[in-house]
PDB file of N, CA, C and O in Angstrom, chain B, residues numbered from 101:
ATOM      1  N   MET B 101       0.848  -1.188   0.000  1.00  0.00           N
ATOM      2  CA  MET B 101       0.000   0.000   0.000  1.00  0.00           C
ATOM      3  C   MET B 101       0.884   1.238   0.000  1.00  0.00           C
ATOM      4  O   MET B 101       1.892   1.289   0.705  1.00  0.00           O
ATOM      5  N   LYS B 102       0.507   2.226  -0.784  1.00  0.00           N
ATOM      6  CA  LYS B 102       1.253   3.474  -0.852  1.00  0.00           C
ATOM      7  C   LYS B 102       0.998   4.305   0.395  1.00  0.00           C
ATOM      8  O   LYS B 102      -0.058   4.208   1.020  1.00  0.00           O
ATOM      9  N   GLU B 103       1.979   5.119   0.743  1.00  0.00           N
ATOM     10  CA  GLU B 103       1.821   6.039   1.870  1.00  0.00           C
ATOM     11  C   GLU B 103       1.478   7.424   1.331  1.00  0.00           C
ATOM     12  O   GLU B 103       1.970   7.836   0.280  1.00  0.00           O
ATOM     13  N   TYR B 104       0.635   8.128   2.060  1.00  0.00           N
ATOM     14  CA  TYR B 104       0.207   9.463   1.671  1.00  0.00           C
ATOM     15  C   TYR B 104       0.404  10.416   2.838  1.00  0.00           C
ATOM     16  O   TYR B 104       0.420  10.005   3.998  1.00  0.00           O
ATOM     17  N   ALA B 105       0.549  11.668   2.522  1.00  0.00           N
ATOM     18  CA  ALA B 105       0.618  12.709   3.552  1.00  0.00           C
ATOM     19  C   ALA B 105      -0.390  13.790   3.194  1.00  0.00           C
ATOM     20  O   ALA B 105      -0.604  14.090   2.020  1.00  0.00           O
ATOM     21  N   MET B 106      -0.998  14.360   4.201  1.00  0.00           N
ATOM     22  CA  MET B 106      -1.966  15.430   3.994  1.00  0.00           C
ATOM     23  C   MET B 106      -1.407  16.682   4.660  1.00  0.00           C
ATOM     24  O   MET B 106      -1.024  16.646   5.829  1.00  0.00           O
ATOM     25  N   ILE B 107      -1.360  17.776   3.927  1.00  0.00           N
ATOM     26  CA  ILE B 107      -0.858  19.041   4.462  1.00  0.00           C
ATOM     27  C   ILE B 107      -2.037  20.002   4.545  1.00  0.00           C
ATOM     28  O   ILE B 107      -2.726  20.242   3.553  1.00  0.00           O
ATOM     29  N   PHE B 108      -2.260  20.545   5.729  1.00  0.00           N
ATOM     30  CA  PHE B 108      -3.355  21.487   5.930  1.00  0.00           C
ATOM     31  C   PHE B 108      -2.823  22.910   5.911  1.00  0.00           C
ATOM     32  O   PHE B 108      -1.782  23.203   6.499  1.00  0.00           O
ATOM     33  N   SER B 109      -3.533  23.775   5.243  1.00  0.00           N
ATOM     34  CA  SER B 109      -3.091  25.161   5.140  1.00  0.00           C
ATOM     35  C   SER B 109      -3.457  25.971   6.364  1.00  0.00           C
ATOM     36  O   SER B 109      -4.285  25.568   7.181  1.00  0.00           O
ATOM     37  N   GLY B 110      -2.831  27.105   6.468  1.00  0.00           N
ATOM     38  CA  GLY B 110      -3.080  27.995   7.595  1.00  0.00           C
ATOM     39  C   GLY B 110      -3.997  29.132   7.205  1.00  0.00           C
ATOM     40  O   GLY B 110      -4.722  29.049   6.214  1.00  0.00           O
ATOM     41  N   GLN B 111      -3.962  30.185   7.984  1.00  0.00           N
ATOM     42  CA  GLN B 111      -4.885  31.296   7.810  1.00  0.00           C
ATOM     43  C   GLN B 111      -4.673  32.021   6.483  1.00  0.00           C
ATOM     44  O   GLN B 111      -5.609  32.627   5.960  1.00  0.00           O
ATOM     45  N   GLY B 112      -3.477  31.970   5.936  1.00  0.00           N
ATOM     46  CA  GLY B 112      -3.224  32.617   4.656  1.00  0.00           C
ATOM     47  C   GLY B 112      -4.007  31.994   3.513  1.00  0.00           C
ATOM     48  O   GLY B 112      -4.142  32.595   2.447  1.00  0.00           O
ATOM     49  N   PHE B 113      -4.523  30.793   3.731  1.00  0.00           N
ATOM     50  CA  PHE B 113      -5.300  30.074   2.731  1.00  0.00           C
ATOM     51  C   PHE B 113      -6.647  30.728   2.476  1.00  0.00           C
ATOM     52  O   PHE B 113      -7.144  30.710   1.350  1.00  0.00           O
ATOM     53  N   TYR B 114      -7.233  31.297   3.497  1.00  0.00           N
ATOM     54  CA  TYR B 114      -8.618  31.761   3.398  1.00  0.00           C
ATOM     55  C   TYR B 114      -8.716  33.041   2.584  1.00  0.00           C
ATOM     56  O   TYR B 114      -7.909  33.957   2.746  1.00  0.00           O
ATOM     57  N   SER B 115      -9.678  33.093   1.737  1.00  0.00           N
ATOM     58  CA  SER B 115     -10.025  34.313   1.019  1.00  0.00           C
ATOM     59  C   SER B 115     -11.534  34.323   0.846  1.00  0.00           C
ATOM     60  O   SER B 115     -12.217  33.389   1.266  1.00  0.00           O
ATOM     61  N   SER B 116     -12.041  35.347   0.245  1.00  0.00           N
ATOM     62  CA  SER B 116     -13.488  35.420   0.063  1.00  0.00           C
ATOM     63  C   SER B 116     -13.953  34.477  -1.036  1.00  0.00           C
ATOM     64  O   SER B 116     -15.156  34.267  -1.193  1.00  0.00           O
ATOM     65  N   TYR B 117     -13.035  33.908  -1.794  1.00  0.00           N
ATOM     66  CA  TYR B 117     -13.384  32.951  -2.839  1.00  0.00           C
ATOM     67  C   TYR B 117     -13.867  31.650  -2.210  1.00  0.00           C
ATOM     68  O   TYR B 117     -13.189  31.075  -1.358  1.00  0.00           O
ATOM     69  N   ILE B 118     -15.037  31.191  -2.631  1.00  0.00           N
ATOM     70  CA  ILE B 118     -15.562  29.917  -2.144  1.00  0.00           C
ATOM     71  C   ILE B 118     -15.306  28.873  -3.230  1.00  0.00           C
ATOM     72  O   ILE B 118     -15.854  28.967  -4.328  1.00  0.00           O
ATOM     73  N   PRO B 119     -14.465  27.874  -2.918  1.00  0.00           N
ATOM     74  CA  PRO B 119     -14.207  26.840  -3.929  1.00  0.00           C
ATOM     75  C   PRO B 119     -15.496  26.176  -4.395  1.00  0.00           C
ATOM     76  O   PRO B 119     -16.474  26.086  -3.652  1.00  0.00           O
ATOM     77  N   GLU B 120     -15.475  25.722  -5.620  1.00  0.00           N
ATOM     78  CA  GLU B 120     -16.650  25.098  -6.239  1.00  0.00           C
ATOM     79  C   GLU B 120     -17.198  23.941  -5.404  1.00  0.00           C
ATOM     80  O   GLU B 120     -18.409  23.727  -5.362  1.00  0.00           O
ATOM     81  N   ILE B 121     -16.325  23.205  -4.748  1.00  0.00           N
ATOM     82  CA  ILE B 121     -16.751  22.035  -3.969  1.00  0.00           C
ATOM     83  C   ILE B 121     -17.681  22.429  -2.812  1.00  0.00           C
ATOM     84  O   ILE B 121     -18.527  21.636  -2.401  1.00  0.00           O
ATOM     85  N   PHE B 122     -17.525  23.650  -2.289  1.00  0.00           N
ATOM     86  CA  PHE B 122     -18.364  24.081  -1.175  1.00  0.00           C
ATOM     87  C   PHE B 122     -19.694  24.669  -1.642  1.00  0.00           C
ATOM     88  O   PHE B 122     -20.564  24.957  -0.820  1.00  0.00           O
ATOM     89  N   LYS B 123     -19.858  24.845  -2.936  1.00  0.00           N
ATOM     90  CA  LYS B 123     -21.142  25.300  -3.460  1.00  0.00           C
ATOM     91  C   LYS B 123     -22.109  24.140  -3.619  1.00  0.00           C
ATOM     92  O   LYS B 123     -23.314  24.340  -3.769  1.00  0.00           O
ATOM     93  N   LYS B 124     -21.569  22.916  -3.584  1.00  0.00           N
ATOM     94  CA  LYS B 124     -22.393  21.716  -3.707  1.00  0.00           C
ATOM     95  C   LYS B 124     -22.700  21.184  -2.314  1.00  0.00           C
ATOM     96  O   LYS B 124     -21.928  21.402  -1.380  1.00  0.00           O
ATOM     97  N   ASN B 125     -23.793  20.508  -2.176  1.00  0.00           N
ATOM     98  CA  ASN B 125     -24.143  19.905  -0.888  1.00  0.00           C
ATOM     99  C   ASN B 125     -23.671  18.453  -0.854  1.00  0.00           C
ATOM    100  O   ASN B 125     -24.473  17.526  -0.975  1.00  0.00           O
ATOM    101  N   ILE B 126     -22.379  18.268  -0.692  1.00  0.00           N
ATOM    102  CA  ILE B 126     -21.808  16.930  -0.588  1.00  0.00           C
ATOM    103  C   ILE B 126     -22.016  16.477   0.850  1.00  0.00           C
ATOM    104  O   ILE B 126     -21.542  17.138   1.774  1.00  0.00           O
ATOM    105  N   PRO B 127     -22.713  15.367   1.059  1.00  0.00           N
ATOM    106  CA  PRO B 127     -23.118  14.963   2.409  1.00  0.00           C
ATOM    107  C   PRO B 127     -21.989  14.898   3.438  1.00  0.00           C
ATOM    108  O   PRO B 127     -22.169  15.363   4.563  1.00  0.00           O
ATOM    109  N   ILE B 128     -20.853  14.346   3.089  1.00  0.00           N
ATOM    110  CA  ILE B 128     -19.779  14.209   4.082  1.00  0.00           C
ATOM    111  C   ILE B 128     -19.209  15.571   4.480  1.00  0.00           C
ATOM    112  O   ILE B 128     -18.794  15.763   5.623  1.00  0.00           O
ATOM    113  N   ILE B 129     -19.190  16.506   3.543  1.00  0.00           N
ATOM    114  CA  ILE B 129     -18.713  17.862   3.850  1.00  0.00           C
ATOM    115  C   ILE B 129     -19.745  18.582   4.704  1.00  0.00           C
ATOM    116  O   ILE B 129     -19.402  19.198   5.712  1.00  0.00           O
ATOM    117  N   LYS B 130     -20.998  18.505   4.305  1.00  0.00           N
ATOM    118  CA  LYS B 130     -22.070  19.164   5.067  1.00  0.00           C
ATOM    119  C   LYS B 130     -22.155  18.611   6.485  1.00  0.00           C
ATOM    120  O   LYS B 130     -22.344  19.369   7.437  1.00  0.00           O
ATOM    121  N   LYS B 131     -22.015  17.298   6.630  1.00  0.00           N
ATOM    122  CA  LYS B 131     -22.071  16.672   7.960  1.00  0.00           C
ATOM    123  C   LYS B 131     -20.921  17.154   8.839  1.00  0.00           C
ATOM    124  O   LYS B 131     -21.111  17.397  10.031  1.00  0.00           O
ATOM    125  N   THR B 132     -19.743  17.294   8.267  1.00  0.00           N
ATOM    126  CA  THR B 132     -18.590  17.799   9.020  1.00  0.00           C
ATOM    127  C   THR B 132     -18.839  19.235   9.469  1.00  0.00           C
ATOM    128  O   THR B 132     -18.533  19.590  10.607  1.00  0.00           O
ATOM    129  N   PHE B 133     -19.388  20.056   8.591  1.00  0.00           N
ATOM    130  CA  PHE B 133     -19.705  21.440   8.946  1.00  0.00           C
ATOM    131  C   PHE B 133     -20.788  21.497  10.020  1.00  0.00           C
ATOM    132  O   PHE B 133     -20.712  22.321  10.931  1.00  0.00           O
ATOM    133  N   ASP B 134     -21.785  20.638   9.921  1.00  0.00           N
ATOM    134  CA  ASP B 134     -22.858  20.610  10.921  1.00  0.00           C
ATOM    135  C   ASP B 134     -22.314  20.243  12.304  1.00  0.00           C
ATOM    136  O   ASP B 134     -22.687  20.849  13.308  1.00  0.00           O
ATOM    137  N   LEU B 135     -21.437  19.251  12.343  1.00  0.00           N
ATOM    138  CA  LEU B 135     -20.855  18.832  13.622  1.00  0.00           C
ATOM    139  C   LEU B 135     -20.010  19.953  14.228  1.00  0.00           C
ATOM    140  O   LEU B 135     -20.137  20.262  15.413  1.00  0.00           O
ATOM    141  N   ALA B 136     -19.161  20.548  13.422  1.00  0.00           N
ATOM    142  CA  ALA B 136     -18.321  21.639  13.925  1.00  0.00           C
ATOM    143  C   ALA B 136     -19.174  22.826  14.374  1.00  0.00           C
ATOM    144  O   ALA B 136     -18.901  23.443  15.404  1.00  0.00           O
ATOM    145  N   SER B 137     -20.188  23.132  13.607  1.00  0.00           N
ATOM    146  CA  SER B 137     -21.072  24.255  13.949  1.00  0.00           C
ATOM    147  C   SER B 137     -21.789  24.031  15.273  1.00  0.00           C
ATOM    148  O   SER B 137     -21.958  24.963  16.059  1.00  0.00           O
ATOM    149  N   SER B 138     -22.210  22.795  15.517  1.00  0.00           N
ATOM    150  CA  SER B 138     -22.897  22.510  16.776  1.00  0.00           C
ATOM    151  C   SER B 138     -21.938  22.640  17.962  1.00  0.00           C
ATOM    152  O   SER B 138     -22.357  22.997  19.063  1.00  0.00           O
ATOM    153  N   CYS B 139     -20.676  22.356  17.741  1.00  0.00           N
ATOM    154  CA  CYS B 139     -19.692  22.467  18.829  1.00  0.00           C
ATOM    155  C   CYS B 139     -19.427  23.912  19.225  1.00  0.00           C
ATOM    156  O   CYS B 139     -19.226  24.209  20.403  1.00  0.00           O
ATOM    157  N   ILE B 140     -19.425  24.812  18.246  1.00  0.00           N
ATOM    158  CA  ILE B 140     -19.111  26.218  18.568  1.00  0.00           C
ATOM    159  C   ILE B 140     -20.341  27.121  18.562  1.00  0.00           C
ATOM    160  O   ILE B 140     -20.241  28.327  18.790  1.00  0.00           O
ATOM    161  N   GLU B 141     -21.508  26.520  18.298  1.00  0.00           N
ATOM    162  CA  GLU B 141     -22.782  27.251  18.286  1.00  0.00           C
ATOM    163  C   GLU B 141     -22.775  28.427  17.307  1.00  0.00           C
ATOM    164  O   GLU B 141     -23.240  29.525  17.614  1.00  0.00           O
ATOM    165  N   TYR B 142     -22.238  28.158  16.135  1.00  0.00           N
ATOM    166  CA  TYR B 142     -22.233  29.137  15.041  1.00  0.00           C
ATOM    167  C   TYR B 142     -22.292  28.354  13.740  1.00  0.00           C
ATOM    168  O   TYR B 142     -21.574  27.367  13.585  1.00  0.00           O
ATOM    169  N   ASN B 143     -23.137  28.776  12.799  1.00  0.00           N
ATOM    170  CA  ASN B 143     -23.304  28.054  11.543  1.00  0.00           C
ATOM    171  C   ASN B 143     -22.158  28.403  10.588  1.00  0.00           C
ATOM    172  O   ASN B 143     -22.212  29.403   9.872  1.00  0.00           O
ATOM    173  N   LEU B 144     -21.122  27.560  10.591  1.00  0.00           N
ATOM    174  CA  LEU B 144     -19.952  27.784   9.750  1.00  0.00           C
ATOM    175  C   LEU B 144     -20.287  27.668   8.264  1.00  0.00           C
ATOM    176  O   LEU B 144     -19.706  28.374   7.439  1.00  0.00           O
ATOM    177  N   TRP B 145     -21.214  26.789   7.923  1.00  0.00           N
ATOM    178  CA  TRP B 145     -21.606  26.608   6.522  1.00  0.00           C
ATOM    179  C   TRP B 145     -22.185  27.903   5.956  1.00  0.00           C
ATOM    180  O   TRP B 145     -21.798  28.347   4.875  1.00  0.00           O
ATOM    181  N   ASN B 146     -23.117  28.504   6.699  1.00  0.00           N
ATOM    182  CA  ASN B 146     -23.692  29.776   6.249  1.00  0.00           C
ATOM    183  C   ASN B 146     -22.649  30.887   6.267  1.00  0.00           C
ATOM    184  O   ASN B 146     -22.621  31.744   5.383  1.00  0.00           O
ATOM    185  N   GLY B 147     -21.800  30.860   7.278  1.00  0.00           N
ATOM    186  CA  GLY B 147     -20.743  31.867   7.358  1.00  0.00           C
ATOM    187  C   GLY B 147     -19.806  31.803   6.167  1.00  0.00           C
ATOM    188  O   GLY B 147     -19.369  32.836   5.660  1.00  0.00           O
ATOM    189  N   LEU B 148     -19.497  30.603   5.721  1.00  0.00           N
ATOM    190  CA  LEU B 148     -18.635  30.423   4.551  1.00  0.00           C
ATOM    191  C   LEU B 148     -19.346  30.869   3.282  1.00  0.00           C
ATOM    192  O   LEU B 148     -18.791  31.618   2.477  1.00  0.00           O
ATOM    193  N   LYS B 149     -20.572  30.404   3.112  1.00  0.00           N
ATOM    194  CA  LYS B 149     -21.305  30.720   1.877  1.00  0.00           C
ATOM    195  C   LYS B 149     -21.621  32.212   1.752  1.00  0.00           C
ATOM    196  O   LYS B 149     -21.612  32.766   0.653  1.00  0.00           O
ATOM    197  N   LYS B 150     -21.895  32.843   2.869  1.00  0.00           N
ATOM    198  CA  LYS B 150     -22.241  34.271   2.833  1.00  0.00           C
ATOM    199  C   LYS B 150     -21.015  35.168   3.023  1.00  0.00           C
ATOM    200  O   LYS B 150     -21.133  36.394   3.024  1.00  0.00           O
ATOM    201  N   ASN B 151     -19.843  34.556   3.183  1.00  0.00           N
ATOM    202  CA  ASN B 151     -18.591  35.286   3.394  1.00  0.00           C
ATOM    203  C   ASN B 151     -18.683  36.223   4.598  1.00  0.00           C
ATOM    204  O   ASN B 151     -18.239  37.369   4.534  1.00  0.00           O
ATOM    205  N   GLU B 152     -19.258  35.734   5.688  1.00  0.00           N
ATOM    206  CA  GLU B 152     -19.428  36.534   6.902  1.00  0.00           C
ATOM    207  C   GLU B 152     -18.245  36.426   7.850  1.00  0.00           C
ATOM    208  O   GLU B 152     -18.143  37.209   8.794  1.00  0.00           O
ATOM    209  N   ILE B 153     -17.359  35.485   7.622  1.00  0.00           N
ATOM    210  CA  ILE B 153     -16.328  35.199   8.614  1.00  0.00           C
ATOM    211  C   ILE B 153     -15.084  36.046   8.416  1.00  0.00           C
ATOM    212  O   ILE B 153     -14.330  36.253   9.367  1.00  0.00           O
ATOM    213  N   SER B 154     -14.848  36.538   7.217  1.00  0.00           N
ATOM    214  CA  SER B 154     -13.630  37.312   6.980  1.00  0.00           C
ATOM    215  C   SER B 154     -13.715  38.738   7.530  1.00  0.00           C
ATOM    216  O   SER B 154     -12.690  39.399   7.699  1.00  0.00           O
ATOM    217  N   ASN B 155     -14.912  39.205   7.804  1.00  0.00           N
ATOM    218  CA  ASN B 155     -15.012  40.577   8.310  1.00  0.00           C
ATOM    219  C   ASN B 155     -14.680  40.630   9.810  1.00  0.00           C
ATOM    220  O   ASN B 155     -14.582  39.594  10.467  1.00  0.00           O
ATOM    221  N   GLN B 156     -14.516  41.801  10.321  1.00  0.00           N
ATOM    222  CA  GLN B 156     -14.101  41.984  11.716  1.00  0.00           C
ATOM    223  C   GLN B 156     -15.120  41.439  12.707  1.00  0.00           C
ATOM    224  O   GLN B 156     -14.741  41.003  13.794  1.00  0.00           O
ATOM    225  N   LYS B 157     -16.377  41.452  12.365  1.00  0.00           N
ATOM    226  CA  LYS B 157     -17.425  41.048  13.298  1.00  0.00           C
ATOM    227  C   LYS B 157     -17.314  39.576  13.700  1.00  0.00           C
ATOM    228  O   LYS B 157     -17.497  39.247  14.872  1.00  0.00           O
ATOM    229  N   ASN B 158     -17.022  38.701  12.763  1.00  0.00           N
ATOM    230  CA  ASN B 158     -17.003  37.270  13.030  1.00  0.00           C
ATOM    231  C   ASN B 158     -15.620  36.644  12.870  1.00  0.00           C
ATOM    232  O   ASN B 158     -15.511  35.449  12.592  1.00  0.00           O
ATOM    233  N   LYS B 159     -14.592  37.419  13.038  1.00  0.00           N
ATOM    234  CA  LYS B 159     -13.233  36.939  12.815  1.00  0.00           C
ATOM    235  C   LYS B 159     -12.838  35.808  13.776  1.00  0.00           C
ATOM    236  O   LYS B 159     -11.936  35.031  13.461  1.00  0.00           O
ATOM    237  N   GLU B 160     -13.481  35.705  14.918  1.00  0.00           N
ATOM    238  CA  GLU B 160     -13.149  34.643  15.878  1.00  0.00           C
ATOM    239  C   GLU B 160     -13.513  33.254  15.345  1.00  0.00           C
ATOM    240  O   GLU B 160     -13.082  32.246  15.903  1.00  0.00           O
ATOM    241  N   TYR B 161     -14.294  33.198  14.281  1.00  0.00           N
ATOM    242  CA  TYR B 161     -14.680  31.916  13.705  1.00  0.00           C
ATOM    243  C   TYR B 161     -13.775  31.494  12.539  1.00  0.00           C
ATOM    244  O   TYR B 161     -13.990  30.442  11.937  1.00  0.00           O
ATOM    245  N   LEU B 162     -12.771  32.306  12.225  1.00  0.00           N
ATOM    246  CA  LEU B 162     -11.904  31.999  11.094  1.00  0.00           C
ATOM    247  C   LEU B 162     -11.093  30.722  11.322  1.00  0.00           C
ATOM    248  O   LEU B 162     -11.023  29.881  10.426  1.00  0.00           O
ATOM    249  N   GLN B 163     -10.489  30.560  12.480  1.00  0.00           N
ATOM    250  CA  GLN B 163      -9.704  29.352  12.747  1.00  0.00           C
ATOM    251  C   GLN B 163     -10.583  28.091  12.773  1.00  0.00           C
ATOM    252  O   GLN B 163     -10.212  27.085  12.169  1.00  0.00           O
ATOM    253  N   PRO B 164     -11.735  28.118  13.455  1.00  0.00           N
ATOM    254  CA  PRO B 164     -12.609  26.938  13.374  1.00  0.00           C
ATOM    255  C   PRO B 164     -13.048  26.635  11.943  1.00  0.00           C
ATOM    256  O   PRO B 164     -13.182  25.469  11.571  1.00  0.00           O
ATOM    257  N   LEU B 165     -13.273  27.679  11.137  1.00  0.00           N
ATOM    258  CA  LEU B 165     -13.663  27.465   9.742  1.00  0.00           C
ATOM    259  C   LEU B 165     -12.548  26.775   8.966  1.00  0.00           C
ATOM    260  O   LEU B 165     -12.805  25.827   8.224  1.00  0.00           O
ATOM    261  N   LEU B 166     -11.316  27.241   9.129  1.00  0.00           N
ATOM    262  CA  LEU B 166     -10.187  26.637   8.420  1.00  0.00           C
ATOM    263  C   LEU B 166      -9.989  25.178   8.818  1.00  0.00           C
ATOM    264  O   LEU B 166      -9.724  24.327   7.970  1.00  0.00           O
ATOM    265  N   LEU B 167     -10.118  24.897  10.100  1.00  0.00           N
ATOM    266  CA  LEU B 167      -9.996  23.514  10.560  1.00  0.00           C
ATOM    267  C   LEU B 167     -11.120  22.655   9.978  1.00  0.00           C
ATOM    268  O   LEU B 167     -10.880  21.529   9.542  1.00  0.00           O
ATOM    269  N   THR B 168     -12.323  23.178   9.971  1.00  0.00           N
ATOM    270  CA  THR B 168     -13.467  22.436   9.440  1.00  0.00           C
ATOM    271  C   THR B 168     -13.306  22.164   7.948  1.00  0.00           C
ATOM    272  O   THR B 168     -13.603  21.063   7.485  1.00  0.00           O
ATOM    273  N   ILE B 169     -12.842  23.153   7.196  1.00  0.00           N
ATOM    274  CA  ILE B 169     -12.584  22.954   5.767  1.00  0.00           C
ATOM    275  C   ILE B 169     -11.567  21.835   5.572  1.00  0.00           C
ATOM    276  O   ILE B 169     -11.762  20.949   4.739  1.00  0.00           O
ATOM    277  N   SER B 170     -10.490  21.878   6.338  1.00  0.00           N
ATOM    278  CA  SER B 170      -9.432  20.870   6.213  1.00  0.00           C
ATOM    279  C   SER B 170      -9.949  19.470   6.546  1.00  0.00           C
ATOM    280  O   SER B 170      -9.689  18.520   5.807  1.00  0.00           O
ATOM    281  N   VAL B 171     -10.669  19.344   7.638  1.00  0.00           N
ATOM    282  CA  VAL B 171     -11.192  18.038   8.048  1.00  0.00           C
ATOM    283  C   VAL B 171     -12.218  17.537   7.030  1.00  0.00           C
ATOM    284  O   VAL B 171     -12.223  16.354   6.691  1.00  0.00           O
ATOM    285  N   ALA B 172     -13.079  18.421   6.545  1.00  0.00           N
ATOM    286  CA  ALA B 172     -14.092  18.019   5.569  1.00  0.00           C
ATOM    287  C   ALA B 172     -13.445  17.523   4.276  1.00  0.00           C
ATOM    288  O   ALA B 172     -13.857  16.503   3.723  1.00  0.00           O
ATOM    289  N   LEU B 173     -12.446  18.236   3.802  1.00  0.00           N
ATOM    290  CA  LEU B 173     -11.765  17.810   2.581  1.00  0.00           C
ATOM    291  C   LEU B 173     -11.001  16.509   2.796  1.00  0.00           C
ATOM    292  O   LEU B 173     -10.944  15.662   1.904  1.00  0.00           O
ATOM    293  N   PHE B 174     -10.413  16.352   3.985  1.00  0.00           N
ATOM    294  CA  PHE B 174      -9.718  15.108   4.307  1.00  0.00           C
ATOM    295  C   PHE B 174     -10.691  13.931   4.313  1.00  0.00           C
ATOM    296  O   PHE B 174     -10.398  12.874   3.753  1.00  0.00           O
ATOM    297  N   LYS B 175     -11.840  14.115   4.943  1.00  0.00           N
ATOM    298  CA  LYS B 175     -12.837  13.043   4.977  1.00  0.00           C
ATOM    299  C   LYS B 175     -13.334  12.695   3.578  1.00  0.00           C
ATOM    300  O   LYS B 175     -13.531  11.523   3.258  1.00  0.00           O
ATOM    301  N   LEU B 176     -13.537  13.713   2.745  1.00  0.00           N
ATOM    302  CA  LEU B 176     -13.975  13.470   1.379  1.00  0.00           C
ATOM    303  C   LEU B 176     -12.897  12.706   0.611  1.00  0.00           C
ATOM    304  O   LEU B 176     -13.204  11.766  -0.122  1.00  0.00           O
ATOM    305  N   TRP B 177     -11.651  13.104   0.774  1.00  0.00           N
ATOM    306  CA  TRP B 177     -10.544  12.434   0.100  1.00  0.00           C
ATOM    307  C   TRP B 177     -10.446  10.977   0.537  1.00  0.00           C
ATOM    308  O   TRP B 177     -10.277  10.084  -0.293  1.00  0.00           O
ATOM    309  N   ILE B 178     -10.551  10.743   1.838  1.00  0.00           N
ATOM    310  CA  ILE B 178     -10.499   9.375   2.362  1.00  0.00           C
ATOM    311  C   ILE B 178     -11.642   8.543   1.769  1.00  0.00           C
ATOM    312  O   ILE B 178     -11.446   7.400   1.356  1.00  0.00           O
ATOM    313  N   LYS B 179     -12.814   9.130   1.738  1.00  0.00           N
ATOM    314  CA  LYS B 179     -13.971   8.397   1.224  1.00  0.00           C
ATOM    315  C   LYS B 179     -13.780   8.034  -0.242  1.00  0.00           C
ATOM    316  O   LYS B 179     -14.069   6.908  -0.649  1.00  0.00           O
ATOM    317  N   LYS B 180     -13.299   8.976  -1.028  1.00  0.00           N
ATOM    318  CA  LYS B 180     -13.116   8.728  -2.457  1.00  0.00           C
ATOM    319  C   LYS B 180     -11.946   7.790  -2.725  1.00  0.00           C
ATOM    320  O   LYS B 180     -12.026   6.930  -3.602  1.00  0.00           O
ATOM    321  N   LYS B 181     -10.881   7.950  -1.987  1.00  0.00           N
ATOM    322  CA  LYS B 181      -9.654   7.188  -2.250  1.00  0.00           C
ATOM    323  C   LYS B 181      -9.674   5.797  -1.632  1.00  0.00           C
ATOM    324  O   LYS B 181      -9.226   4.829  -2.246  1.00  0.00           O
ATOM    325  N   PHE B 182     -10.194   5.705  -0.414  1.00  0.00           N
ATOM    326  CA  PHE B 182     -10.101   4.456   0.336  1.00  0.00           C
ATOM    327  C   PHE B 182     -11.460   3.923   0.772  1.00  0.00           C
ATOM    328  O   PHE B 182     -11.559   3.290   1.824  1.00  0.00           O
ATOM    329  N   SER B 183     -12.476   4.155   0.014  1.00  0.00           N
ATOM    330  CA  SER B 183     -13.827   3.776   0.444  1.00  0.00           C
ATOM    331  C   SER B 183     -13.951   2.278   0.716  1.00  0.00           C
ATOM    332  O   SER B 183     -14.816   1.866   1.489  1.00  0.00           O
ATOM    333  N   TYR B 184     -13.120   1.476   0.108  1.00  0.00           N
ATOM    334  CA  TYR B 184     -13.193   0.030   0.336  1.00  0.00           C
ATOM    335  C   TYR B 184     -12.379  -0.410   1.543  1.00  0.00           C
ATOM    336  O   TYR B 184     -12.557  -1.525   2.033  1.00  0.00           O
ATOM    337  N   TYR B 185     -11.486   0.450   2.029  1.00  0.00           N
ATOM    338  CA  TYR B 185     -10.573   0.061   3.096  1.00  0.00           C
ATOM    339  C   TYR B 185     -10.845   0.714   4.440  1.00  0.00           C
ATOM    340  O   TYR B 185     -10.357   0.247   5.469  1.00  0.00           O
ATOM    341  N   CYS B 186     -11.619   1.787   4.438  1.00  0.00           N
ATOM    342  CA  CYS B 186     -11.775   2.587   5.646  1.00  0.00           C
ATOM    343  C   CYS B 186     -13.210   2.513   6.155  1.00  0.00           C
ATOM    344  O   CYS B 186     -14.153   2.790   5.415  1.00  0.00           O
ATOM    345  N   CYS B 187     -13.365   2.144   7.401  1.00  0.00           N
ATOM    346  CA  CYS B 187     -14.712   1.941   7.925  1.00  0.00           C
ATOM    347  C   CYS B 187     -15.371   3.245   8.382  1.00  0.00           C
ATOM    348  O   CYS B 187     -16.592   3.258   8.535  1.00  0.00           O
ATOM    349  N   TRP B 188     -14.644   4.337   8.609  1.00  0.00           N
ATOM    350  CA  TRP B 188     -15.251   5.573   9.124  1.00  0.00           C
ATOM    351  C   TRP B 188     -15.434   6.633   8.081  1.00  0.00           C
ATOM    352  O   TRP B 188     -15.929   7.714   8.401  1.00  0.00           O
ATOM    353  N   ALA B 189     -15.060   6.383   6.848  1.00  0.00           N
ATOM    354  CA  ALA B 189     -15.143   7.409   5.804  1.00  0.00           C
ATOM    355  C   ALA B 189     -16.583   7.676   5.420  1.00  0.00           C
ATOM    356  O   ALA B 189     -16.847   8.511   4.555  1.00  0.00           O
TER     357      ALA B 189
END
C-alpha cells in the first residue's frame, strides 16, 4: 500500500473565494460542517457561503472554519480514495 501525507493550510489560505466544492451539498462535507457548527454554536456553513467570517465582526470563527474545511476535505478524500478500506469514511 502506498503512503500518503496530507498538508493542511493555515490562515493565509482563506479568502473570500468559495471553492466550487463548497457550493455543492456533498453529504460528508455538510455533515462535518454541521458537527463543527454545533460544537461552537455558530453556523460555519452559512458563514462560509455568505462570506461573513472574513469581516471583523465574526473573525473569531476563522480558525474553526479553516480547521473544518481541512477536516471536511480530508474526509472526502479518504472516502473517495479508500472507500473500500476505511470503515469511518
